[in-house]
N, CA and C atoms of all chains as a GROMACS GRO file, in nm:
protein
  621
    1MET      N    1   2.623  -4.884  10.848
    1MET     CA    2   2.619  -5.013  10.778
    1MET      C    3   2.692  -5.121  10.858
    2ASN      N    4   2.801  -5.083  10.924
    2ASN     CA    5   2.880  -5.181  10.997
    2ASN      C    6   2.801  -5.245  11.110
    3ALA      N    7   2.703  -5.172  11.160
    3ALA     CA    8   2.629  -5.219  11.276
    3ALA      C    9   2.516  -5.315  11.237
    4LEU      N   10   2.498  -5.341  11.107
    4LEU     CA   11   2.386  -5.424  11.064
    4LEU      C   12   2.400  -5.566  11.115
    5ASN      N   13   2.290  -5.618  11.160
    5ASN     CA   14   2.282  -5.756  11.204
    5ASN      C   15   2.310  -5.847  11.083
    6PRO      N   16   2.405  -5.940  11.096
    6PRO     CA   17   2.443  -6.022  10.980
    6PRO      C   18   2.325  -6.102  10.924
    7VAL      N   19   2.234  -6.147  11.010
    7VAL     CA   20   2.120  -6.225  10.962
    7VAL      C   21   2.032  -6.138  10.872
    8LYS      N   22   2.009  -6.017  10.917
    8LYS     CA   23   1.926  -5.928  10.837
    8LYS      C   24   1.998  -5.883  10.711
    9THR      N   25   2.129  -5.879  10.719
    9THR     CA   26   2.205  -5.839  10.601
    9THR      C   27   2.181  -5.939  10.488
   10LEU      N   28   2.148  -6.062  10.522
   10LEU     CA   29   2.120  -6.163  10.420
   10LEU      C   30   2.002  -6.120  10.333
   11TYR      N   31   1.913  -6.043  10.389
   11TYR     CA   32   1.796  -6.000  10.313
   11TYR      C   33   1.825  -5.878  10.228
   12CYS      N   34   1.944  -5.831  10.244
   12CYS     CA   35   1.976  -5.703  10.182
   12CYS      C   36   2.057  -5.726  10.056
   13LEU      N   37   2.003  -5.681   9.946
   13LEU     CA   38   2.075  -5.692   9.820
   13LEU      C   39   2.121  -5.552   9.782
   14ALA      N   40   2.248  -5.532   9.787
   14ALA     CA   41   2.299  -5.398   9.763
   14ALA      C   42   2.376  -5.395   9.632
   15LEU      N   43   2.341  -5.302   9.548
   15LEU     CA   44   2.412  -5.286   9.421
   15LEU      C   45   2.492  -5.158   9.428
   16PHE      N   46   2.617  -5.172   9.446
   16PHE     CA   47   2.703  -5.056   9.460
   16PHE      C   48   2.805  -5.051   9.347
   17LEU      N   49   2.830  -4.933   9.301
   17LEU     CA   50   2.946  -4.917   9.215
   17LEU      C   51   3.056  -4.864   9.304
   18LEU      N   52   3.161  -4.937   9.315
   18LEU     CA   53   3.264  -4.900   9.410
   18LEU      C   54   3.367  -4.809   9.347
   19ALA      N   55   3.405  -4.711   9.427
   19ALA     CA   56   3.496  -4.608   9.376
   19ALA      C   57   3.640  -4.642   9.409
   20LEU      N   58   3.673  -4.768   9.413
   20LEU     CA   59   3.810  -4.805   9.447
   20LEU      C   60   3.902  -4.776   9.330
   21GLY      N   61   4.012  -4.711   9.361
   21GLY     CA   62   4.103  -4.671   9.253
   21GLY      C   63   4.148  -4.788   9.168
   22GLY      N   64   4.200  -4.891   9.230
   22GLY     CA   65   4.252  -5.006   9.155
   22GLY      C   66   4.144  -5.072   9.072
   23ALA      N   67   4.028  -5.087   9.133
   23ALA     CA   68   3.917  -5.151   9.063
   23ALA      C   69   3.875  -5.068   8.943
   24ALA      N   70   3.882  -4.936   8.958
   24ALA     CA   71   3.841  -4.848   8.848
   24ALA      C   72   3.934  -4.864   8.729
   25VAL      N   73   4.062  -4.879   8.755
   25VAL     CA   74   4.158  -4.895   8.646
   25VAL      C   75   4.131  -5.027   8.573
   26ARG      N   76   4.110  -5.132   8.651
   26ARG     CA   77   4.081  -5.261   8.588
   26ARG      C   78   3.949  -5.255   8.511
   27ALA      N   79   3.849  -5.187   8.569
   27ALA     CA   80   3.719  -5.177   8.504
   27ALA      C   81   3.731  -5.104   8.370
   28GLU      N   82   3.824  -5.011   8.364
   28GLU     CA   83   3.842  -4.935   8.241
   28GLU      C   84   3.889  -5.026   8.129
   29VAL      N   85   3.982  -5.115   8.161
   29VAL     CA   86   4.033  -5.208   8.061
   29VAL      C   87   3.923  -5.304   8.016
   30SER      N   88   3.858  -5.368   8.112
   30SER     CA   89   3.756  -5.465   8.074
   30SER      C   90   3.633  -5.393   8.019
   31GLY      N   91   3.614  -5.269   8.063
   31GLY     CA   92   3.503  -5.191   8.009
   31GLY      C   93   3.522  -5.168   7.860
   32GLU      N   94   3.646  -5.141   7.821
   32GLU     CA   95   3.674  -5.120   7.679
   32GLU      C   96   3.651  -5.250   7.602
   33GLN      N   97   3.694  -5.361   7.663
   33GLN     CA   98   3.672  -5.490   7.597
   33GLN      C   99   3.522  -5.518   7.582
   34ARG      N  100   3.447  -5.484   7.687
   34ARG     CA  101   3.302  -5.505   7.680
   34ARG      C  102   3.240  -5.417   7.572
   35ALA      N  103   3.289  -5.292   7.565
   35ALA     CA  104   3.237  -5.199   7.464
   35ALA      C  105   3.264  -5.253   7.324
   36GLN      N  106   3.385  -5.310   7.306
   36GLN     CA  107   3.419  -5.365   7.174
   36GLN      C  108   3.330  -5.485   7.141
   37ALA      N  109   3.308  -5.569   7.244
   37ALA     CA  110   3.223  -5.687   7.222
   37ALA      C  111   3.081  -5.645   7.188
   38ALA      N  112   3.031  -5.544   7.261
   38ALA     CA  113   2.896  -5.495   7.236
   38ALA      C  114   2.887  -5.433   7.097
   39GLY      N  115   2.992  -5.359   7.060
   39GLY     CA  116   2.994  -5.296   6.928
   39GLY      C  117   2.992  -5.399   6.817
   40ARG      N  118   3.073  -5.505   6.835
   40ARG     CA  119   3.078  -5.612   6.735
   40ARG      C  120   2.940  -5.675   6.719
   41ALA      N  121   2.869  -5.690   6.833
   41ALA     CA  122   2.740  -5.759   6.828
   41ALA      C  123   2.635  -5.679   6.752
   42ILE      N  124   2.648  -5.546   6.756
   42ILE     CA  125   2.539  -5.467   6.696
   42ILE      C  126   2.574  -5.412   6.558
   43LEU      N  127   2.706  -5.401   6.528
   43LEU     CA  128   2.742  -5.346   6.397
   43LEU      C  129   2.695  -5.437   6.285
   44GLY      N  130   2.626  -5.379   6.189
   44GLY     CA  131   2.577  -5.456   6.076
   44GLY      C  132   2.438  -5.512   6.099
   45ALA      N  133   2.393  -5.511   6.224
   45ALA     CA  134   2.259  -5.562   6.255
   45ALA      C  135   2.157  -5.452   6.233
   46PRO      N  136   2.030  -5.491   6.209
   46PRO     CA  137   1.927  -5.387   6.194
   46PRO      C  138   1.919  -5.303   6.322
   47ALA      N  139   1.908  -5.172   6.307
   47ALA     CA  140   1.900  -5.085   6.425
   47ALA      C  141   1.769  -5.110   6.498
   48PRO      N  142   1.774  -5.109   6.631
   48PRO     CA  143   1.652  -5.131   6.709
   48PRO      C  144   1.544  -5.028   6.675
   49ARG      N  145   1.423  -5.076   6.658
   49ARG     CA  146   1.310  -4.986   6.628
   49ARG      C  147   1.241  -4.952   6.759
   50ALA      N  148   1.206  -4.829   6.773
   50ALA     CA  149   1.135  -4.787   6.894
   50ALA      C  150   1.072  -4.650   6.871
   51VAL      N  151   0.962  -4.627   6.938
   51VAL     CA  152   0.905  -4.492   6.939
   51VAL      C  153   0.950  -4.428   7.070
   52ILE      N  154   1.027  -4.321   7.056
   52ILE     CA  155   1.083  -4.257   7.176
   52ILE      C  156   1.020  -4.120   7.194
   53LYS      N  157   1.020  -4.073   7.316
   53LYS     CA  158   0.954  -3.946   7.347
   53LYS      C  159   1.057  -3.847   7.400
   54THR      N  160   1.054  -3.727   7.346
   54THR     CA  161   1.149  -3.625   7.393
   54THR      C  162   1.101  -3.568   7.526
   55ILE      N  163   1.191  -3.496   7.594
   55ILE     CA  164   1.155  -3.437   7.723
   55ILE      C  165   1.053  -3.325   7.703
   56ASP      N  166   1.027  -3.288   7.578
   56ASP     CA  167   0.924  -3.189   7.550
   56ASP      C  168   0.792  -3.253   7.506
   57GLY      N  169   0.790  -3.387   7.509
   57GLY     CA  170   0.665  -3.458   7.482
   57GLY      C  171   0.643  -3.498   7.336
   58ASP      N  172   0.741  -3.471   7.249
   58ASP     CA  173   0.726  -3.510   7.109
   58ASP      C  174   0.768  -3.656   7.089
   59SER      N  175   0.696  -3.727   7.005
   59SER     CA  176   0.732  -3.866   6.976
   59SER      C  177   0.819  -3.874   6.852
   60ILE      N  178   0.917  -3.962   6.856
   60ILE     CA  179   1.004  -3.987   6.740
   60ILE      C  180   1.000  -4.137   6.714
   61ASP      N  181   0.961  -4.173   6.593
   61ASP     CA  182   0.955  -4.314   6.556
   61ASP      C  183   1.084  -4.351   6.483
   62LEU      N  184   1.176  -4.414   6.557
   62LEU     CA  185   1.305  -4.448   6.497
   62LEU      C  186   1.286  -4.540   6.377
   63GLY      N  187   1.196  -4.636   6.392
   63GLY     CA  188   1.172  -4.731   6.283
   63GLY      C  189   1.127  -4.660   6.156
   64GLY      N  190   1.054  -4.551   6.172
   64GLY     CA  191   1.007  -4.474   6.058
   64GLY      C  192   1.116  -4.390   5.993
   65LEU      N  193   1.224  -4.367   6.068
   65LEU     CA  194   1.335  -4.286   6.015
   65LEU      C  195   1.435  -4.370   5.937
   66TYR      N  196   1.457  -4.494   5.986
   66TYR     CA  197   1.556  -4.580   5.920
   66TYR      C  198   1.520  -4.598   5.773
   67GLY      N  199   1.620  -4.586   5.691
   67GLY     CA  200   1.597  -4.606   5.548
   67GLY      C  201   1.556  -4.478   5.478
   68LYS      N  202   1.510  -4.380   5.556
   68LYS     CA  203   1.474  -4.251   5.495
   68LYS      C  204   1.581  -4.146   5.522
   69LYS      N  205   1.638  -4.154   5.643
   69LYS     CA  206   1.740  -4.057   5.684
   69LYS      C  207   1.852  -4.132   5.754
   70ALA      N  208   1.968  -4.067   5.758
   70ALA     CA  209   2.071  -4.116   5.849
   70ALA      C  210   2.023  -4.079   5.990
   71VAL      N  211   2.048  -4.165   6.084
   71VAL     CA  212   2.004  -4.138   6.221
   71VAL      C  213   2.126  -4.132   6.312
   72TYR      N  214   2.144  -4.019   6.374
   72TYR     CA  215   2.260  -3.994   6.459
   72TYR      C  216   2.208  -3.988   6.602
   73LEU      N  217   2.233  -4.094   6.678
   73LEU     CA  218   2.191  -4.098   6.818
   73LEU      C  219   2.313  -4.078   6.905
   74LYS      N  220   2.305  -3.987   6.997
   74LYS     CA  221   2.415  -3.971   7.091
   74LYS      C  222   2.364  -4.002   7.231
   75PHE      N  223   2.418  -4.106   7.290
   75PHE     CA  224   2.384  -4.140   7.428
   75PHE      C  225   2.477  -4.063   7.520
   76TRP      N  226   2.418  -3.992   7.616
   76TRP     CA  227   2.498  -3.902   7.699
   76TRP      C  228   2.432  -3.887   7.836
   77ALA      N  229   2.498  -3.809   7.920
   77ALA     CA  230   2.441  -3.774   8.050
   77ALA      C  231   2.499  -3.640   8.091
   78THR      N  232   2.427  -3.567   8.176
   78THR     CA  233   2.475  -3.434   8.214
   78THR      C  234   2.604  -3.443   8.297
   79TRP      N  235   2.625  -3.557   8.366
   79TRP     CA  236   2.745  -3.572   8.449
   79TRP      C  237   2.865  -3.624   8.370
   80CYS      N  238   2.845  -3.657   8.244
   80CYS     CA  239   2.950  -3.721   8.162
   80CYS      C  240   3.044  -3.614   8.108
   81VAL      N  241   3.167  -3.616   8.158
   81VAL     CA  242   3.262  -3.510   8.123
   81VAL      C  243   3.294  -3.508   7.972
   82PRO      N  244   3.327  -3.623   7.910
   82PRO     CA  245   3.352  -3.618   7.765
   82PRO      C  246   3.228  -3.572   7.686
   83CYS      N  247   3.109  -3.612   7.732
   83CYS     CA  248   2.986  -3.568   7.664
   83CYS      C  249   2.974  -3.416   7.669
   84ARG      N  250   3.006  -3.360   7.786
   84ARG     CA  251   2.995  -3.215   7.801
   84ARG      C  252   3.096  -3.144   7.712
   85GLN      N  253   3.217  -3.205   7.705
   85GLN     CA  254   3.320  -3.146   7.619
   85GLN      C  255   3.276  -3.148   7.473
   86GLN      N  256   3.205  -3.256   7.436
   86GLN     CA  257   3.166  -3.271   7.295
   86GLN      C  258   3.036  -3.199   7.262
   87MET      N  259   2.965  -3.152   7.364
   87MET     CA  260   2.830  -3.101   7.340
   87MET      C  261   2.822  -2.983   7.244
   88PRO      N  262   2.914  -2.885   7.251
   88PRO     CA  263   2.907  -2.776   7.152
   88PRO      C  264   2.918  -2.830   7.009
   89HIS      N  265   3.005  -2.928   6.989
   89HIS     CA  266   3.019  -2.988   6.856
   89HIS      C  267   2.892  -3.062   6.816
   90PHE      N  268   2.833  -3.129   6.914
   90PHE     CA  269   2.710  -3.205   6.886
   90PHE      C  270   2.597  -3.110   6.849
   91GLU      N  271   2.588  -2.998   6.921
   91GLU     CA  272   2.486  -2.898   6.888
   91GLU      C  273   2.509  -2.846   6.746
   92HIS      N  274   2.636  -2.824   6.713
   92HIS     CA  275   2.669  -2.777   6.578
   92HIS      C  276   2.628  -2.882   6.474
   93ALA      N  277   2.655  -3.010   6.506
   93ALA     CA  278   2.618  -3.118   6.415
   93ALA      C  279   2.467  -3.118   6.392
   94TYR      N  280   2.392  -3.094   6.498
   94TYR     CA  281   2.246  -3.089   6.487
   94TYR      C  282   2.202  -2.972   6.398
   95GLU      N  283   2.263  -2.855   6.425
   95GLU     CA  284   2.222  -2.736   6.349
   95GLU      C  285   2.263  -2.747   6.202
   96ALA      N  286   2.375  -2.817   6.177
   96ALA     CA  287   2.426  -2.826   6.040
   96ALA      C  288   2.362  -2.940   5.962
   97ALA      N  289   2.298  -3.033   6.034
   97ALA     CA  290   2.239  -3.149   5.966
   97ALA      C  291   2.124  -3.103   5.878
   98GLY      N  292   2.123  -3.145   5.756
   98GLY     CA  293   2.013  -3.110   5.667
   98GLY      C  294   1.898  -3.207   5.689
   99PRO      N  295   1.804  -3.208   5.595
   99PRO     CA  296   1.688  -3.297   5.607
   99PRO      C  297   1.724  -3.444   5.592
  100GLU      N  298   1.849  -3.472   5.553
  100GLU     CA  299   1.889  -3.612   5.530
  100GLU      C  300   1.930  -3.683   5.658
  101MET      N  301   1.942  -3.606   5.766
  101MET     CA  302   1.991  -3.670   5.889
  101MET      C  303   1.910  -3.625   6.012
  102ALA      N  304   1.870  -3.724   6.092
  102ALA     CA  305   1.803  -3.696   6.219
  102ALA      C  306   1.907  -3.704   6.330
  103VAL      N  307   1.918  -3.599   6.408
  103VAL     CA  308   2.015  -3.595   6.519
  103VAL      C  309   1.937  -3.590   6.649
  104ILE      N  310   1.960  -3.689   6.733
  104ILE     CA  311   1.882  -3.699   6.858
  104ILE      C  312   1.977  -3.727   6.975
  105ALA      N  313   1.960  -3.651   7.082
  105ALA     CA  314   2.039  -3.672   7.203
  105ALA      C  315   1.959  -3.761   7.298
  106ILE      N  316   2.018  -3.874   7.334
  106ILE     CA  317   1.951  -3.967   7.426
  106ILE      C  318   2.023  -3.963   7.560
  107ASP      N  319   1.960  -3.905   7.660
  107ASP     CA  320   2.021  -3.912   7.792
  107ASP      C  321   2.003  -4.055   7.842
  108VAL      N  322   2.110  -4.114   7.894
  108VAL     CA  323   2.105  -4.256   7.932
  108VAL      C  324   2.014  -4.282   8.051
  109GLY      N  325   1.969  -4.177   8.117
  109GLY     CA  326   1.875  -4.196   8.228
  109GLY      C  327   1.938  -4.260   8.349
  110PHE      N  328   2.070  -4.251   8.356
  110PHE     CA  329   2.142  -4.316   8.465
  110PHE      C  330   2.204  -4.208   8.553
  111ASN      N  331   2.168  -4.206   8.679
  111ASN     CA  332   2.215  -4.102   8.772
  111ASN      C  333   2.191  -3.962   8.715
  112ASP      N  334   2.079  -3.944   8.651
  112ASP     CA  335   2.050  -3.815   8.590
  112ASP      C  336   1.902  -3.784   8.608
  113SER      N  337   1.862  -3.665   8.573
  113SER     CA  338   1.722  -3.628   8.588
  113SER      C  339   1.682  -3.531   8.478
  114ILE      N  340   1.553  -3.527   8.449
  114ILE     CA  341   1.503  -3.437   8.345
  114ILE      C  342   1.528  -3.292   8.387
  115GLU      N  343   1.518  -3.265   8.516
  115GLU     CA  344   1.542  -3.128   8.566
  115GLU      C  345   1.687  -3.088   8.536
  116ALA      N  346   1.782  -3.180   8.563
  116ALA     CA  347   1.923  -3.151   8.536
  116ALA      C  348   1.946  -3.128   8.388
  117ILE      N  349   1.875  -3.204   8.303
  117ILE     CA  350   1.890  -3.190   8.158
  117ILE      C  351   1.839  -3.053   8.113
  118ARG      N  352   1.721  -3.016   8.166
  118ARG     CA  353   1.664  -2.886   8.128
  118ARG      C  354   1.758  -2.771   8.166
  119ALA      N  355   1.816  -2.780   8.286
  119ALA     CA  356   1.908  -2.675   8.331
  119ALA      C  357   2.031  -2.670   8.241
  120TYR      N  358   2.082  -2.789   8.206
  120TYR     CA  359   2.201  -2.797   8.121
  120TYR      C  360   2.170  -2.745   7.981
  121ARG      N  361   2.052  -2.782   7.930
  121ARG     CA  362   2.012  -2.738   7.796
  121ARG      C  363   2.004  -2.586   7.789
  122LYS      N  364   1.947  -2.528   7.896
  122LYS     CA  365   1.934  -2.382   7.902
  122LYS      C  366   2.071  -2.316   7.906
  123GLN      N  367   2.158  -2.373   7.990
  123GLN     CA  368   2.292  -2.319   8.008
  123GLN      C  369   2.370  -2.316   7.876
  124LEU      N  370   2.356  -2.425   7.797
  124LEU     CA  371   2.433  -2.434   7.672
  124LEU      C  372   2.354  -2.388   7.550
  125GLY      N  373   2.226  -2.361   7.569
  125GLY     CA  374   2.144  -2.320   7.456
  125GLY      C  375   2.125  -2.432   7.354
  126LEU      N  376   2.105  -2.554   7.403
  126LEU     CA  377   2.089  -2.668   7.312
  126LEU      C  378   1.950  -2.665   7.248
  127THR      N  379   1.945  -2.707   7.122
  127THR     CA  380   1.817  -2.701   7.051
  127THR      C  381   1.773  -2.836   6.994
  128MET      N  382   1.861  -2.938   7.004
  128MET     CA  383   1.825  -3.067   6.943
  128MET      C  384   1.722  -3.141   7.029
  129PRO      N  385   1.648  -3.236   6.969
  129PRO     CA  386   1.555  -3.316   7.050
  129PRO      C  387   1.634  -3.399   7.153
  130ILE      N  388   1.584  -3.399   7.274
  130ILE     CA  389   1.650  -3.474   7.382
  130ILE      C  390   1.551  -3.575   7.440
  131VAL      N  391   1.597  -3.698   7.450
  131VAL     CA  392   1.514  -3.806   7.504
  131VAL      C  393   1.576  -3.853   7.635
  132PHE      N  394   1.492  -3.878   7.733
  132PHE     CA  395   1.540  -3.934   7.861
  132PHE      C  396   1.508  -4.083   7.860
  133ASP      N  397   1.610  -4.164   7.841
  133ASP     CA  398   1.588  -4.309   7.826
  133ASP      C  399   1.558  -4.373   7.961
  134ASP      N  400   1.461  -4.464   7.962
  134ASP     CA  401   1.432  -4.539   8.086
  134ASP      C  402   1.521  -4.662   8.094
  135GLY      N  403   1.618  -4.672   8.005
  135GLY     CA  404   1.709  -4.785   8.003
  135GLY      C  405   1.677  -4.882   7.890
  136SER      N  406   1.555  -4.875   7.835
  136SER     CA  407   1.516  -4.974   7.735
  136SER      C  408   1.587  -4.950   7.601
  137LEU      N  409   1.606  -4.823   7.565
  137LEU     CA  410   1.675  -4.797   7.438
  137LEU      C  411   1.823  -4.836   7.450
  138GLY      N  412   1.882  -4.800   7.564
  138GLY     CA  413   2.021  -4.838   7.589
  138GLY      C  414   2.038  -4.989   7.583
  139ALA      N  415   1.942  -5.060   7.641
  139ALA     CA  416   1.949  -5.207   7.640
  139ALA      C  417   1.936  -5.259   7.497
  140ALA      N  418   1.846  -5.197   7.418
  140ALA     CA  419   1.826  -5.240   7.280
  140ALA      C  420   1.954  -5.221   7.198
  141PHE      N  421   2.028  -5.114   7.231
  141PHE     CA  422   2.154  -5.087   7.161
  141PHE      C  423   2.274  -5.149   7.234
  142ARG      N  424   2.244  -5.229   7.335
  142ARG     CA  425   2.345  -5.301   7.412
  142ARG      C  426   2.448  -5.208   7.475
  143LEU      N  427   2.401  -5.099   7.528
  143LEU     CA  428   2.491  -5.005   7.594
  143LEU      C  429   2.495  -5.033   7.743
  144ARG      N  430   2.612  -5.011   7.801
  144ARG     CA  431   2.625  -5.016   7.946
  144ARG      C  432   2.683  -4.882   7.985
  145CYS      N  433   2.639  -4.829   8.095
  145CYS     CA  434   2.706  -4.708   8.138
  145CYS      C  435   2.718  -4.704   8.289
  146THR      N  436   2.822  -4.638   8.332
  146THR     CA  437   2.844  -4.615   8.474
  146THR      C  438   2.886  -4.469   8.486
  147GLU      N  439   2.895  -4.424   8.608
  147GLU     CA  440   2.930  -4.284   8.625
  147GLU      C  441   3.079  -4.265   8.649
  148LEU      N  442   3.160  -4.355   8.599
  148LEU     CA  443   3.304  -4.344   8.617
  148LEU      C  444   3.360  -4.216   8.557
  149SER      N  445   3.290  -4.164   8.458
  149SER     CA  446   3.340  -4.047   8.386
  149SER      C  447   3.356  -3.924   8.475
  150THR      N  448   3.291  -3.923   8.591
  150THR     CA  449   3.302  -3.805   8.676
  150THR      C  450   3.434  -3.803   8.751
  151ARG      N  451   3.505  -3.914   8.748
  151ARG     CA  452   3.627  -3.920   8.830
  151ARG      C  453   3.749  -3.884   8.747
  152MET      N  454   3.756  -5.552  10.312
  152MET     CA  455   3.612  -5.568  10.294
  152MET      C  456   3.577  -5.716  10.288
  153THR      N  457   3.466  -5.748  10.348
  153THR     CA  458   3.427  -5.889  10.353
  153THR      C  459   3.294  -5.915  10.283
  154ILE      N  460   3.229  -5.810  10.231
  154ILE     CA  461   3.100  -5.831  10.162
  154ILE      C  462   3.125  -5.901  10.028
  155PRO      N  463   3.034  -5.991   9.989
  155PRO     CA  464   3.049  -6.050   9.855
  155PRO      C  465   3.032  -5.943   9.747
  156LEU      N  466   3.123  -5.943   9.651
  156LEU     CA  467   3.117  -5.846   9.541
  156LEU      C  468   3.101  -5.920   9.410
  157THR      N  469   3.012  -5.873   9.326
  157THR     CA  470   3.001  -5.936   9.195
  157THR      C  471   3.008  -5.828   9.088
  158LEU      N  472   3.047  -5.868   8.969
  158LEU     CA  473   3.049  -5.776   8.855
  158LEU      C  474   2.937  -5.817   8.760
  159ASP      N  475   2.843  -5.728   8.740
  159ASP     CA  476   2.730  -5.757   8.650
  159ASP      C  477   2.773  -5.722   8.508
  160SER      N  478   2.860  -5.806   8.452
  160SER     CA  479   2.925  -5.767   8.326
  160SER      C  480   2.827  -5.760   8.209
  161SER      N  481   2.719  -5.836   8.214
  161SER     CA  482   2.624  -5.833   8.102
  161SER      C  483   2.517  -5.727   8.121
  162GLY      N  484   2.503  -5.676   8.245
  162GLY     CA  485   2.398  -5.578   8.271
  162GLY      C  486   2.264  -5.642   8.303
  163GLN      N  487   2.263  -5.775   8.303
  163GLN     CA  488   2.138  -5.850   8.324
  163GLN      C  489   2.074  -5.818   8.459
  164VAL      N  490   2.158  -5.812   8.563
  164VAL     CA  491   2.105  -5.787   8.697
  164VAL      C  492   2.055  -5.643   8.709
  165PHE      N  493   2.131  -5.551   8.652
  165PHE     CA  494   2.087  -5.410   8.652
  165PHE      C  495   1.950  -5.399   8.586
  166ARG      N  496   1.933  -5.466   8.472
  166ARG     CA  497   1.805  -5.456   8.400
  166ARG      C  498   1.694  -5.525   8.478
  167ALA      N  499   1.726  -5.642   8.533
  167ALA     CA  500   1.623  -5.719   8.604
  167ALA      C  501   1.567  -5.638   8.721
  168PHE      N  502   1.654  -5.562   8.787
  168PHE     CA  503   1.610  -5.483   8.902
  168PHE      C  504   1.582  -5.337   8.864
  169ARG      N  505   1.586  -5.310   8.734
  169ARG     CA  506   1.562  -5.174   8.682
  169ARG      C  507   1.643  -5.069   8.756
  170VAL      N  508   1.770  -5.097   8.771
  170VAL     CA  509   1.858  -5.003   8.841
  170VAL      C  510   1.902  -4.894   8.744
  171ASN      N  511   1.872  -4.770   8.778
  171ASN     CA  512   1.920  -4.662   8.692
  171ASN      C  513   1.989  -4.554   8.773
  172GLU      N  514   2.036  -4.594   8.887
  172GLU     CA  515   2.109  -4.501   8.970
  172GLU      C  516   2.208  -4.580   9.055
  173VAL      N  517   2.325  -4.525   9.080
  173VAL     CA  518   2.417  -4.585   9.176
  173VAL      C  519   2.450  -4.481   9.282
  174PRO      N  520   2.455  -4.518   9.409
  174PRO     CA  521   2.418  -4.653   9.453
  174PRO      C  522   2.267  -4.672   9.458
  175THR      N  523   2.224  -4.797   9.441
  175THR     CA  524   2.085  -4.835   9.466
  175THR      C  525   2.088  -4.950   9.566
  176ILE      N  526   2.005  -4.940   9.667
  176ILE     CA  527   1.992  -5.050   9.763
  176ILE      C  528   1.852  -5.107   9.747
  177LEU      N  529   1.846  -5.239   9.729
  177LEU     CA  530   1.717  -5.306   9.722
  177LEU      C  531   1.709  -5.403   9.838
  178ILE      N  532   1.596  -5.402   9.905
  178ILE     CA  533   1.580  -5.491  10.019
  178ILE      C  534   1.463  -5.585   9.992
  179ALA      N  535   1.493  -5.714   9.998
  179ALA     CA  536   1.388  -5.815   9.983
  179ALA      C  537   1.357  -5.872  10.120
  180ASP      N  538   1.229  -5.898  10.146
  180ASP     CA  539   1.192  -5.953  10.277
  180ASP      C  540   1.208  -6.105  10.275
  181ALA      N  541   1.170  -6.167  10.386
  181ALA     CA  542   1.190  -6.312  10.400
  181ALA      C  543   1.110  -6.391  10.297
  182ASP      N  544   1.008  -6.327  10.236
  182ASP     CA  545   0.930  -6.395  10.132
  182ASP      C  546   0.988  -6.370   9.994
  183GLY      N  547   1.100  -6.297   9.990
  183GLY     CA  548   1.163  -6.270   9.861
  183GLY      C  549   1.099  -6.156   9.785
  184ARG      N  550   1.015  -6.080   9.852
  184ARG     CA  551   0.952  -5.965   9.786
  184ARG      C  552   1.038  -5.841   9.805
  185VAL      N  553   1.055  -5.766   9.699
  185VAL     CA  554   1.131  -5.640   9.712
  185VAL      C  555   1.043  -5.542   9.788
  186VAL      N  556   1.088  -5.505   9.908
  186VAL     CA  557   1.005  -5.419   9.992
  186VAL      C  558   1.055  -5.275   9.996
  187ARG      N  559   1.177  -5.254   9.953
  187ARG     CA  560   1.228  -5.119   9.964
  187ARG      C  561   1.334  -5.093   9.859
  188ARG      N  562   1.331  -4.975   9.807
  188ARG     CA  563   1.429  -4.935   9.708
  188ARG      C  564   1.482  -4.799   9.751
  189ILE      N  565   1.612  -4.790   9.773
  189ILE     CA  566   1.672  -4.665   9.818
  189ILE      C  567   1.778  -4.625   9.718
  190GLU      N  568   1.766  -4.505   9.664
  190GLU     CA  569   1.855  -4.465   9.555
  190GLU      C  570   1.933  -4.339   9.589
  191GLY      N  571   2.049  -4.330   9.530
  191GLY     CA  572   2.128  -4.207   9.536
  191GLY      C  573   2.174  -4.171   9.676
  192ALA      N  574   2.167  -4.041   9.706
  192ALA     CA  575   2.219  -3.990   9.833
  192ALA      C  576   2.148  -4.054   9.953
  193ALA      N  577   2.021  -4.090   9.935
  193ALA     CA  578   1.945  -4.149  10.045
  193ALA      C  579   2.007  -4.281  10.091
  194ALA      N  580   2.082  -4.346   9.998
  194ALA     CA  581   2.143  -4.475  10.032
  194ALA      C  582   2.255  -4.459  10.135
  195GLN      N  583   2.296  -4.336  10.159
  195GLN     CA  584   2.402  -4.314  10.257
  195GLN      C  585   2.348  -4.293  10.398
  196ASP      N  586   2.215  -4.291  10.409
  196ASP     CA  587   2.153  -4.267  10.538
  196ASP      C  588   2.141  -4.399  10.615
  197GLY      N  589   2.245  -4.430  10.692
  197GLY     CA  590   2.251  -4.557  10.765
  197GLY      C  591   2.137  -4.574  10.863
  198ALA      N  592   2.096  -4.464  10.928
  198ALA     CA  593   1.989  -4.473  11.027
  198ALA      C  594   1.858  -4.513  10.961
  199ALA      N  595   1.831  -4.457  10.843
  199ALA     CA  596   1.708  -4.489  10.771
  199ALA      C  597   1.708  -4.635  10.729
  200LEU      N  598   1.824  -4.683  10.684
  200LEU     CA  599   1.837  -4.822  10.641
  200LEU      C  600   1.815  -4.916  10.760
  201ARG      N  601   1.875  -4.879  10.872
  201ARG     CA  602   1.859  -4.955  10.997
  201ARG      C  603   1.710  -4.970  11.032
  202LYS      N  604   1.637  -4.859  11.015
  202LYS     CA  605   1.494  -4.856  11.048
  202LYS      C  606   1.416  -4.953  10.958
  203VAL      N  607   1.450  -4.950  10.828
  203VAL     CA  608   1.383  -5.039  10.733
  203VAL      C  609   1.409  -5.184  10.771
  204LEU      N  610   1.536  -5.216  10.800
  204LEU     CA  611   1.572  -5.355  10.830
  204LEU      C  612   1.509  -5.400  10.962
  205ASP      N  613   1.502  -5.309  11.060
  205ASP     CA  614   1.439  -5.342  11.187
  205ASP      C  615   1.291  -5.369  11.170
  206GLY      N  616   1.233  -5.306  11.070
  206GLY     CA  617   1.089  -5.322  11.047
  206GLY      C  618   1.053  -5.451  10.977
  207LEU      N  619   1.150  -5.525  10.928
  207LEU     CA  620   1.120  -5.649  10.854
  207LEU      C  621   1.076  -5.761  10.947
   0.00000   0.00000   0.00000
């Protein structure tokens, strides 16, 4: 990268998440503030309606569930350490949920793959519906995610 | 470091460029057209990037 011609570098738009220690600490603080702001914006508002597809090809109409069932969406990723820690509990929540609640795992689709999800699902014996988001559902719910959790 | 750094705090730029992996490198040509998208581990291949830029 250092050898790049500066003129040509002008044509280059690079989106990097930098792993700088100091920056990460600051990002954590402002990240929490952003999360709170995003939470404030969506709490009390009608939940975004969307027809989502599981990695097994089943369609779930969120709009059709609202008002009939409680809807428990968990946005996660296979690389997310807290998500992995919580996953046995989440699986239990899915298995224990009666007909009054829909429990759906939404992979954020960020630095992840359906293959990785399938391997992880097999490893943990997960049985809940899993959706691989293309980013649109996350955007509708005003979520932002980065892979800071791996550090 | 001397590269310009920005924080996409709203996520607008990530969404506009449909970025769902970091790092992602997007290269626009002199006409402003996105001609190349390099994601993940491939973004660390400096020689490949050099080749793309030389080809512009």
